[in-house]
C-alpha positions in Angstrom: 0.0 0.0 0.0 1.3 3.4 -0.9 -0.5 6.3 0.8 -3.3 5.8 3.2 -6.4 7.4 1.7 -9.2 5.7 3.8 -9.1 4.3 7.3 -11.9 2.1 8.3 -12.4 1.1 12.0 -14.3 -2.1 12.4 -16.0 -3.5 15.6 -18.7 -6.1 16.1 -21.9 -4.1 15.7 -20.5 -0.7 14.6 -22.2 1.1 17.5 -19.4 1.7 20.0 -15.7 1.2 19.5 -15.4 1.8 15.8 -17.4 5.1 15.8 -15.6 6.3 18.9 -12.3 5.5 17.2 -13.3 7.3 14.0 -14.4 10.4 16.0 -11.2 10.5 18.0 -9.0 10.1 14.9 -11.0 12.8 13.1 -9.9 15.2 15.9 -6.2 14.4 15.6 -4.1 16.6 13.3 -3.1 14.5 10.4 -0.6 15.7 7.9 -2.8 15.1 4.9 -6.5 14.4 4.2 -7.7 10.9 5.0 -11.3 9.6 4.9 -12.2 8.0 8.2 -15.1 5.5 8.5 -16.6 3.3 11.1 -18.2 0.0 10.3 -19.5 -3.1 12.0 -19.1 -6.8 11.0 -22.8 -7.6 11.7 -25.3 -4.8 11.4 -28.9 -5.9 11.0 -30.3 -2.4 10.8 -28.7 1.1 11.0 -28.6 1.5 14.8 -27.5 4.8 16.4 -24.4 5.2 18.5 -24.6 3.3 21.8 -26.0 5.7 24.4 -23.2 5.1 26.9 -20.5 5.6 24.2 -22.2 8.8 23.2 -22.3 10.0 26.8 -18.6 9.3 27.2 -17.8 11.0 23.9 -19.8 14.1 24.9 -18.0 14.3 28.2 -14.7 14.3 26.3 -15.8 17.0 23.9 -16.5 14.6 21.0 -19.7 14.2 19.0 -21.0 12.1 16.1 -24.0 13.9 14.5 -26.7 11.5 13.1 -24.4 8.5 13.3 -26.0 5.2 12.1 -24.1 1.9 12.1 -23.3 0.4 8.7 -21.9 -3.1 7.9 -18.5 -3.3 6.3 -18.9 -4.3 2.6 -16.6 -4.7 -0.4 -17.5 -1.2 -1.7 -16.0 0.4 1.4 -12.6 -1.1 0.4 -11.0 1.1 -2.2 -7.3 1.6 -3.2 -5.4 3.1 -0.3 -7.7 1.7 2.4 -6.3 0.4 5.7 -8.7 -1.4 8.1 -8.2 -1.4 11.8 -10.1 -3.8 14.0 -10.5 -3.9 17.7 -9.5 -7.6 18.2 -7.7 -10.4 16.4 -11.1 -12.2 16.1 -12.6 -9.4 14.1 -9.4 -9.0 12.0 -9.6 -12.7 11.0 -13.3 -12.3 10.1 -12.5 -9.3 7.9 -9.7 -11.1 6.1 -11.8 -14.2 5.6 -14.7 -12.3 4.2 -12.9 -9.9 1.9 -9.4 -11.5 1.3 -7.9 -8.0 1.9 -4.3 -7.8 3.2 -4.3 -4.4 4.8 -6.2 -5.3 8.0 -4.6 -4.8 11.4 -5.6 -5.0 15.0 -5.3 -1.3 16.0 -3.3 -2.0 19.2 -0.9 -4.3 17.5 -0.2 -1.8 14.8 0.6 1.0 17.3 2.6 -1.2 19.6 0.1 -1.5 22.5 -0.1 -4.8 24.4 -3.9 -5.3 24.9 -6.7 -5.2 22.5 -9.5 -2.6 22.8 -12.0 -4.2 25.2 -15.6 -4.4 24.2 -17.5 -2.3 26.9 -20.9 -3.6 25.7 -23.1 -4.3 28.8 -20.7 -2.6 31.1 -21.3 0.6 33.2 -20.4 4.1 32.2 -16.9 3.8 33.7 -16.2 0.8 31.5 -17.1 2.9 28.4 -14.9 5.7 29.8 -12.0 3.3 30.1 -12.5 2.1 26.5 -12.5 5.7 25.3 -9.3 6.5 27.2 -7.6 3.4 25.8 -8.8 4.2 22.3 -7.6 7.8 22.6 -4.1 6.8 23.6 -3.8 4.3 20.7 -5.2 6.7 18.2 -2.7 9.4 19.2 0.0 6.8 18.4 -1.7 6.0 15.1 -1.8 9.7 14.2 1.9 10.0 14.9 2.6 6.9 12.7 0.6 8.4 9.9 2.2 11.8 10.2 5.7 10.3 10.2 5.0 8.5 7.0 5.7 5.1 8.5 2.0 4.1 8.1 2.1 4.3 4.3 3.7 1.0 3.7 3.4 -0.8 7.1 2.4 -4.4 6.3 
């Protein structure tokens, strides 16, 4: 892959971790324009952002206006796309379904030890911890993109 043109964050349902990640990265200063999307692996209907995730985002100064979950499909993957998943399991599902090589677990890519935990069903503090973990990983991702190392990292 040459230059990253599109980043897609993928989580299970597309209602929590992926949209939080997309919103956080949108707020980072990237050295060039990159399209940032959030998708789910299984989206039965276009659900809004999880209420607890939305509350945590608002408390951190982030918002996603009129967000609706959308399932990852082949049309999302264009030249210059890199896909970040929240777990190895989701990464394997994306690779199996689309046979696309540029799919990485976000935390592995940025050098963090643990995957981004799924806060679904947890309390507001659990969602807050997920947000904080995402924020730290996405700051590292922005640094990698801005340094040019992300362009051919495979």
